[in-house]
KEKOL-473078 format. One record per atom (N, C-alpha, C): chain; residue in one letter; x, y, z; atom name. Coordinates in nm, 2 decimals. Layout:
% KEKOL-473078
r chain->A res->A east->X north->Y up->Z atom->CA
...
//
This chain:
% KEKOL-473078
r chain->A res->M east->-0.48 north->-0.50 up->1.43 atom->N
r chain->A res->M east->-0.53 north->-0.38 up->1.49 atom->CA
r chain->A res->M east->-0.42 north->-0.29 up->1.48 atom->C
r chain->A res->T east->-0.50 north->-0.15 up->1.48 atom->N
r chain->A res->T east->-0.40 north->-0.02 up->1.46 atom->CA
r chain->A res->T east->-0.38 north->0.03 up->1.59 atom->C
r chain->A res->S east->-0.29 north->0.08 up->1.62 atom->N
r chain->A res->S east->-0.27 north->0.16 up->1.74 atom->CA
r chain->A res->S east->-0.31 north->0.32 up->1.74 atom->C
r chain->A res->K east->-0.32 north->0.38 up->1.81 atom->N
r chain->A res->K east->-0.36 north->0.53 up->1.82 atom->CA
r chain->A res->K east->-0.28 north->0.60 up->1.73 atom->C
r chain->A res->D east->-0.13 north->0.58 up->1.72 atom->N
r chain->A res->D east->-0.02 north->0.65 up->1.67 atom->CA
r chain->A res->D east->-0.04 north->0.63 up->1.50 atom->C
r chain->A res->E east->-0.09 north->0.50 up->1.47 atom->N
r chain->A res->E east->-0.09 north->0.46 up->1.33 atom->CA
r chain->A res->E east->-0.20 north->0.51 up->1.23 atom->C
r chain->A res->I east->-0.17 north->0.53 up->1.11 atom->N
r chain->A res->I east->-0.26 north->0.59 up->1.01 atom->CA
r chain->A res->I east->-0.36 north->0.46 up->0.99 atom->C
r chain->A res->T east->-0.49 north->0.53 up->0.94 atom->N
r chain->A res->T east->-0.63 north->0.46 up->0.94 atom->CA
r chain->A res->T east->-0.60 north->0.37 up->0.81 atom->C
r chain->A res->Q east->-0.70 north->0.28 up->0.80 atom->N
r chain->A res->Q east->-0.71 north->0.20 up->0.66 atom->CA
r chain->A res->Q east->-0.72 north->0.30 up->0.54 atom->C
r chain->A res->E east->-0.82 north->0.37 up->0.58 atom->N
r chain->A res->E east->-0.88 north->0.48 up->0.46 atom->CA
r chain->A res->E east->-0.75 north->0.57 up->0.42 atom->C
r chain->A res->R east->-0.67 north->0.60 up->0.51 atom->N
r chain->A res->R east->-0.56 north->0.70 up->0.48 atom->CA
r chain->A res->R east->-0.45 north->0.60 up->0.40 atom->C
r chain->A res->A east->-0.45 north->0.49 up->0.44 atom->N
r chain->A res->A east->-0.33 north->0.41 up->0.38 atom->CA
r chain->A res->A east->-0.38 north->0.37 up->0.21 atom->C
r chain->A res->E east->-0.52 north->0.37 up->0.21 atom->N
r chain->A res->E east->-0.58 north->0.36 up->0.07 atom->CA
r chain->A res->E east->-0.56 north->0.48 up->-0.01 atom->C
r chain->A res->R east->-0.58 north->0.60 up->0.06 atom->N
r chain->A res->R east->-0.54 north->0.72 up->-0.03 atom->CA
r chain->A res->R east->-0.40 north->0.73 up->-0.07 atom->C
r chain->A res->I east->-0.32 north->0.69 up->0.01 atom->N
r chain->A res->I east->-0.18 north->0.69 up->-0.02 atom->CA
r chain->A res->I east->-0.14 north->0.59 up->-0.13 atom->C
r chain->A res->A east->-0.20 north->0.48 up->-0.13 atom->N
r chain->A res->A east->-0.18 north->0.38 up->-0.23 atom->CA
r chain->A res->A east->-0.24 north->0.42 up->-0.37 atom->C
r chain->A res->R east->-0.35 north->0.50 up->-0.35 atom->N
r chain->A res->R east->-0.41 north->0.53 up->-0.48 atom->CA
r chain->A res->R east->-0.32 north->0.64 up->-0.54 atom->C
r chain->A res->S east->-0.26 north->0.74 up->-0.47 atom->N
r chain->A res->S east->-0.16 north->0.84 up->-0.50 atom->CA
r chain->A res->S east->-0.03 north->0.80 up->-0.57 atom->C
r chain->A res->H east->0.00 north->0.66 up->-0.54 atom->N
r chain->A res->H east->0.12 north->0.61 up->-0.59 atom->CA
r chain->A res->H east->0.09 north->0.55 up->-0.74 atom->C
r chain->A res->A east->0.15 north->0.62 up->-0.84 atom->N
r chain->A res->A east->0.12 north->0.58 up->-0.98 atom->CA
r chain->A res->A east->0.17 north->0.45 up->-1.01 atom->C
r chain->A res->C east->0.12 north->0.38 up->-1.11 atom->N
r chain->A res->C east->0.17 north->0.26 up->-1.15 atom->CA
r chain->A res->C east->0.31 north->0.27 up->-1.22 atom->C
r chain->A res->E east->0.40 north->0.18 up->-1.18 atom->N
r chain->A res->E east->0.56 north->0.20 up->-1.23 atom->CA
r chain->A res->E east->0.57 north->0.16 up->-1.36 atom->C
r chain->A res->H east->0.48 north->0.10 up->-1.42 atom->N
r chain->A res->H east->0.49 north->0.07 up->-1.57 atom->CA
r chain->A res->H east->0.45 north->0.17 up->-1.66 atom->C
r chain->A res->C east->0.32 north->0.22 up->-1.65 atom->N
r chain->A res->C east->0.26 north->0.31 up->-1.76 atom->CA
r chain->A res->C east->0.25 north->0.45 up->-1.69 atom->C
r chain->A res->G east->0.26 north->0.45 up->-1.55 atom->N
r chain->A res->G east->0.24 north->0.59 up->-1.49 atom->CA
r chain->A res->G east->0.10 north->0.63 up->-1.47 atom->C
r chain->A res->E east->-0.01 north->0.54 up->-1.50 atom->N
r chain->A res->E east->-0.15 north->0.58 up->-1.46 atom->CA
r chain->A res->E east->-0.18 north->0.56 up->-1.32 atom->C
r chain->A res->Y east->-0.29 north->0.63 up->-1.27 atom->N
r chain->A res->Y east->-0.34 north->0.63 up->-1.15 atom->CA
r chain->A res->Y east->-0.47 north->0.56 up->-1.13 atom->C
r chain->A res->S east->-0.51 north->0.49 up->-1.24 atom->N
r chain->A res->S east->-0.62 north->0.40 up->-1.25 atom->CA
r chain->A res->S east->-0.62 north->0.26 up->-1.20 atom->C
r chain->A res->F east->-0.67 north->0.22 up->-1.12 atom->N
r chain->A res->F east->-0.66 north->0.07 up->-1.05 atom->CA
r chain->A res->F east->-0.79 north->0.01 up->-1.05 atom->C
r chain->A res->K east->-0.79 north->-0.11 up->-1.12 atom->N
r chain->A res->K east->-0.90 north->-0.20 up->-1.12 atom->CA
r chain->A res->K east->-0.93 north->-0.28 up->-0.97 atom->C
r chain->A res->K east->-0.81 north->-0.29 up->-0.92 atom->N
r chain->A res->K east->-0.82 north->-0.39 up->-0.79 atom->CA
r chain->A res->K east->-0.74 north->-0.31 up->-0.69 atom->C
r chain->A res->L east->-0.80 north->-0.32 up->-0.58 atom->N
r chain->A res->L east->-0.71 north->-0.25 up->-0.48 atom->CA
r chain->A res->L east->-0.76 north->-0.30 up->-0.35 atom->C
r chain->A res->R east->-0.65 north->-0.37 up->-0.28 atom->N
r chain->A res->R east->-0.69 north->-0.43 up->-0.14 atom->CA
r chain->A res->R east->-0.59 north->-0.37 up->-0.03 atom->C
r chain->A res->V east->-0.65 north->-0.34 up->0.07 atom->N
r chain->A res->V east->-0.57 north->-0.29 up->0.18 atom->CA
r chain->A res->V east->-0.59 north->-0.38 up->0.30 atom->C
r chain->A res->R east->-0.49 north->-0.44 up->0.36 atom->N
r chain->A res->R east->-0.49 north->-0.51 up->0.49 atom->CA
r chain->A res->R east->-0.38 north->-0.49 up->0.55 atom->C
r chain->A res->P east->-0.40 north->-0.54 up->0.69 atom->N
r chain->A res->P east->-0.29 north->-0.52 up->0.77 atom->CA
r chain->A res->P east->-0.18 north->-0.60 up->0.75 atom->C
r chain->A res->A east->-0.05 north->-0.57 up->0.79 atom->N
r chain->A res->A east->0.06 north->-0.61 up->0.75 atom->CA
r chain->A res->A east->0.09 north->-0.76 up->0.84 atom->C
r chain->A res->S east->0.15 north->-0.86 up->0.78 atom->N
r chain->A res->S east->0.19 north->-0.97 up->0.88 atom->CA
r chain->A res->S east->0.28 north->-0.92 up->0.98 atom->C
r chain->A res->A east->0.27 north->-1.00 up->1.08 atom->N
r chain->A res->A east->0.38 north->-1.00 up->1.20 atom->CA
r chain->A res->A east->0.51 north->-0.99 up->1.15 atom->C
r chain->A res->T east->0.55 north->-1.06 up->1.03 atom->N
r chain->A res->T east->0.70 north->-1.08 up->0.99 atom->CA
r chain->A res->T east->0.74 north->-0.94 up->0.94 atom->C
r chain->A res->N east->0.64 north->-0.88 up->0.84 atom->N
r chain->A res->N east->0.67 north->-0.76 up->0.77 atom->CA
r chain->A res->N east->0.69 north->-0.66 up->0.88 atom->C
r chain->A res->R east->0.59 north->-0.66 up->0.98 atom->N
r chain->A res->R east->0.57 north->-0.54 up->1.07 atom->CA
r chain->A res->R east->0.71 north->-0.53 up->1.14 atom->C
r chain->A res->K east->0.76 north->-0.64 up->1.17 atom->N
r chain->A res->K east->0.90 north->-0.64 up->1.25 atom->CA
r chain->A res->K east->1.01 north->-0.61 up->1.15 atom->C
r chain->A res->A east->1.00 north->-0.68 up->1.03 atom->N
r chain->A res->A east->1.14 north->-0.66 up->0.96 atom->CA
r chain->A res->A east->1.15 north->-0.52 up->0.90 atom->C
r chain->A res->V east->1.03 north->-0.46 up->0.83 atom->N
r chain->A res->V east->1.06 north->-0.33 up->0.78 atom->CA
r chain->A res->V east->0.96 north->-0.23 up->0.81 atom->C
r chain->A res->G east->0.89 north->-0.26 up->0.95 atom->N
r chain->A res->G east->0.80 north->-0.15 up->0.99 atom->CA
r chain->A res->G east->0.68 north->-0.14 up->0.93 atom->C
r chain->A res->E east->0.63 north->-0.23 up->0.83 atom->N
r chain->A res->E east->0.51 north->-0.19 up->0.74 atom->CA
r chain->A res->E east->0.39 north->-0.21 up->0.85 atom->C
r chain->A res->V east->0.29 north->-0.15 up->0.84 atom->N
r chain->A res->V east->0.16 north->-0.15 up->0.92 atom->CA
r chain->A res->V east->0.05 north->-0.20 up->0.82 atom->C
r chain->A res->W east->0.05 north->-0.14 up->0.69 atom->N
r chain->A res->W east->-0.05 north->-0.17 up->0.59 atom->CA
r chain->A res->W east->0.02 north->-0.23 up->0.47 atom->C
r chain->A res->H east->-0.05 north->-0.34 up->0.42 atom->N
r chain->A res->H east->0.00 north->-0.40 up->0.30 atom->CA
r chain->A res->H east->-0.10 north->-0.39 up->0.18 atom->C
r chain->A res->I east->-0.06 north->-0.32 up->0.08 atom->N
r chain->A res->I east->-0.14 north->-0.30 up->-0.05 atom->CA
r chain->A res->I east->-0.14 north->-0.38 up->-0.16 atom->C
r chain->A res->S east->-0.21 north->-0.44 up->-0.21 atom->N
r chain->A res->S east->-0.21 north->-0.53 up->-0.34 atom->CA
r chain->A res->S east->-0.30 north->-0.45 up->-0.44 atom->C
r chain->A res->K east->-0.25 north->-0.41 up->-0.56 atom->N
r chain->A res->K east->-0.34 north->-0.35 up->-0.65 atom->CA
r chain->A res->K east->-0.27 north->-0.39 up->-0.80 atom->C
r chain->A res->T east->-0.39 north->-0.37 up->-0.88 atom->N
r chain->A res->T east->-0.37 north->-0.40 up->-1.03 atom->CA
r chain->A res->T east->-0.40 north->-0.29 up->-1.09 atom->C
r chain->A res->C east->-0.33 north->-0.23 up->-1.19 atom->N
r chain->A res->C east->-0.34 north->-0.13 up->-1.28 atom->CA
r chain->A res->C east->-0.44 north->-0.13 up->-1.38 atom->C
r chain->A res->G east->-0.52 north->-0.04 up->-1.38 atom->N
r chain->A res->G east->-0.67 north->-0.05 up->-1.48 atom->CA
r chain->A res->G east->-0.62 north->-0.05 up->-1.61 atom->C
r chain->A res->V east->-0.51 north->0.00 up->-1.65 atom->N
r chain->A res->V east->-0.46 north->0.04 up->-1.79 atom->CA
r chain->A res->V east->-0.37 north->-0.09 up->-1.85 atom->C
r chain->A res->C east->-0.26 north->-0.12 up->-1.78 atom->N
r chain->A res->C east->-0.16 north->-0.21 up->-1.83 atom->CA
r chain->A res->C east->-0.18 north->-0.34 up->-1.76 atom->C
r chain->A res->G east->-0.27 north->-0.34 up->-1.64 atom->N
r chain->A res->G east->-0.25 north->-0.49 up->-1.59 atom->CA
r chain->A res->G east->-0.16 north->-0.52 up->-1.48 atom->C
r chain->A res->M east->-0.05 north->-0.43 up->-1.46 atom->N
r chain->A res->M east->0.08 north->-0.47 up->-1.38 atom->CA
r chain->A res->M east->0.02 north->-0.48 up->-1.23 atom->C
r chain->A res->Q east->0.07 north->-0.56 up->-1.16 atom->N
r chain->A res->Q east->0.03 north->-0.61 up->-1.02 atom->CA
r chain->A res->Q east->0.14 north->-0.53 up->-0.95 atom->C
r chain->A res->H east->0.09 north->-0.45 up->-0.83 atom->N
r chain->A res->H east->0.18 north->-0.39 up->-0.75 atom->CA
r chain->A res->H east->0.17 north->-0.45 up->-0.60 atom->C
r chain->A res->E east->0.26 north->-0.42 up->-0.52 atom->N
r chain->A res->E east->0.27 north->-0.46 up->-0.40 atom->CA
r chain->A res->E east->0.32 north->-0.34 up->-0.32 atom->C
r chain->A res->I east->0.26 north->-0.28 up->-0.22 atom->N
r chain->A res->I east->0.32 north->-0.17 up->-0.15 atom->CA
r chain->A res->I east->0.30 north->-0.18 up->-0.01 atom->C
r chain->A res->G east->0.40 north->-0.15 up->0.08 atom->N
r chain->A res->G east->0.42 north->-0.15 up->0.22 atom->CA
r chain->A res->G east->0.41 north->-0.01 up->0.27 atom->C
r chain->A res->I east->0.32 north->0.03 up->0.37 atom->N
r chain->A res->I east->0.32 north->0.16 up->0.43 atom->CA
r chain->A res->I east->0.33 north->0.15 up->0.57 atom->C
r chain->A res->D east->0.41 north->0.23 up->0.62 atom->N
r chain->A res->D east->0.45 north->0.22 up->0.77 atom->CA
r chain->A res->D east->0.35 north->0.32 up->0.86 atom->C
r chain->A res->A east->0.37 north->0.33 up->0.99 atom->N
r chain->A res->A east->0.26 north->0.40 up->1.06 atom->CA
r chain->A res->A east->0.25 north->0.54 up->1.05 atom->C
r chain->A res->E east->0.36 north->0.61 up->0.98 atom->N
r chain->A res->E east->0.35 north->0.74 up->0.97 atom->CA
r chain->A res->E east->0.29 north->0.76 up->0.82 atom->C
r chain->A res->G east->0.26 north->0.66 up->0.75 atom->N
r chain->A res->G east->0.22 north->0.69 up->0.61 atom->CA
r chain->A res->G east->0.32 north->0.69 up->0.53 atom->C
r chain->A res->D east->0.43 north->0.65 up->0.54 atom->N
r chain->A res->D east->0.56 north->0.65 up->0.44 atom->CA
r chain->A res->D east->0.54 north->0.51 up->0.37 atom->C
r chain->A res->I east->0.58 north->0.51 up->0.23 atom->N
r chain->A res->I east->0.59 north->0.38 up->0.17 atom->CA
r chain->A res->I east->0.73 north->0.34 up->0.18 atom->C
r chain->A res->V east->0.73 north->0.21 up->0.27 atom->N
r chain->A res->V east->0.86 north->0.16 up->0.29 atom->CA
r chain->A res->V east->0.91 north->0.06 up->0.19 atom->C
r chain->A res->Y east->0.80 north->0.03 up->0.11 atom->N
r chain->A res->Y east->0.88 north->-0.05 up->-0.03 atom->CA
r chain->A res->Y east->0.75 north->-0.06 up->-0.13 atom->C
r chain->A res->A east->0.79 north->-0.08 up->-0.24 atom->N
r chain->A res->A east->0.69 north->-0.10 up->-0.35 atom->CA
r chain->A res->A east->0.76 north->-0.19 up->-0.45 atom->C
r chain->A res->A east->0.69 north->-0.28 up->-0.49 atom->N
r chain->A res->A east->0.73 north->-0.38 up->-0.58 atom->CA
r chain->A res->A east->0.61 north->-0.44 up->-0.70 atom->C
//
């Protein structure tokens, strides 16, 4: 659950879509999943939303963590 001060799931999705593929630089994604972060990641790196996405051009899979303020805390 999100608290009053955290960004919404819709905002997290917009932030994830604005992050280009690290391999080919495209912004087209065929799969995008936004879910709340695990308790472990929330405590360890301050992640609130966990994004899994697959590039629509090259097929590379990405994992992105977003904190309560909307900043990307990691991208892999």
